[in-house]
C-alpha positions as CSV (number, residue, x, y, z in Angstrom):
1,M,-96.8,12.7,-103.2
2,V,-97.0,9.6,-104.8
3,E,-100.5,8.4,-105.8
4,A,-100.6,4.9,-106.3
5,A,-104.0,2.7,-107.7
6,A,-103.3,-0.8,-107.5
7,H,-106.0,-1.6,-109.7
8,A,-105.7,0.3,-112.0
9,G,-101.8,-0.4,-112.5
10,V,-100.9,3.3,-112.4
11,N,-98.8,5.6,-110.5
12,A,-97.6,9.3,-110.4
13,L,-95.6,11.6,-108.8
14,L,-97.4,14.5,-107.7
15,R,-95.7,18.1,-107.0
16,G,-98.1,20.7,-106.3
17,E,-99.4,22.6,-109.3
18,R,-97.3,20.4,-111.8
19,P,-99.0,17.8,-114.1
20,P,-98.8,14.4,-112.5
21,E,-95.3,12.7,-113.5
22,P,-96.6,8.9,-114.5
23,L,-94.1,6.3,-112.3
24,P,-93.8,2.7,-113.4
25,A,-96.1,0.6,-112.1
26,V,-94.9,-2.2,-109.5
27,E,-97.0,-5.5,-108.7
28,P,-98.4,-5.0,-104.8
29,E,-96.9,-8.4,-104.2
30,D,-93.9,-7.4,-105.5
31,W,-93.0,-5.1,-102.9
32,Y,-95.0,-6.4,-100.5
33,V,-93.4,-9.8,-100.6
34,A,-89.9,-8.2,-100.7
35,F,-91.0,-6.4,-97.3
36,V,-91.9,-9.5,-95.5
37,R,-88.8,-10.9,-96.5
38,S,-87.0,-8.1,-95.1
39,L,-88.7,-8.4,-91.9
40,R,-87.0,-11.9,-91.9
41,G,-83.7,-11.2,-92.6
42,E,-83.9,-12.8,-96.2
43,G,-83.3,-9.7,-97.9
44,S,-83.3,-6.2,-98.2
45,G,-86.5,-5.6,-99.5
46,L,-87.6,-2.1,-102.1
47,I,-87.2,0.7,-99.2
48,A,-85.8,0.0,-95.7
49,R,-87.8,-1.0,-93.0
50,W,-87.5,2.3,-91.6
51,E,-88.7,4.1,-94.7
52,A,-91.7,1.4,-94.8
53,F,-92.5,2.1,-90.8
54,R,-92.5,6.2,-91.4
55,A,-94.8,6.1,-94.4
56,T,-97.4,4.4,-92.9
57,E,-97.0,6.8,-89.8
58,I,-97.3,9.9,-91.8
59,A,-100.8,8.3,-93.8
60,L,-101.9,7.7,-90.4
61,R,-101.1,11.3,-89.4
62,A,-102.8,12.7,-92.6
63,Q,-106.2,10.6,-92.4
64,R,-106.1,12.1,-88.5
65,A,-105.4,15.5,-89.8
66,A,-108.0,15.0,-92.7
67,E,-110.6,13.5,-89.6
68,T,-110.0,16.2,-86.8
69,G,-109.6,19.1,-89.9
70,R,-105.8,19.6,-87.3
71,P,-102.5,19.8,-88.8
72,Q,-100.3,16.8,-87.1
73,R,-96.7,16.8,-86.3
74,L,-94.8,14.9,-88.4
75,R,-91.5,16.5,-87.3
76,E,-90.8,14.1,-84.5
77,S,-90.6,10.6,-85.2
78,E,-89.3,7.0,-83.5
79,Y,-89.0,6.2,-87.6
80,R,-85.4,7.5,-88.5
81,P,-82.6,6.1,-91.2
82,P,-79.8,4.7,-89.4
83,R,-77.0,7.2,-88.1
84,R,-74.1,7.1,-90.3
85,R,-70.7,5.7,-88.1
């Protein structure tokens, strides 16, 4: 899991019981602008479109799990990497 606190300029990689590993901070405007530009076809963005949508889907399902106390399935998704030819 990646924990980000944009207001504090801190990002960390969390892996189970290990201590958090610091990650380089990225300005929120940088990744957001890059993503919007990629949607417009003006560049590739920092991550692929499907990855951005999949991350959002996972976050929303995690929120639903927290609110309902019920596990959510993550395997079924419309957001997958493109098939290699």
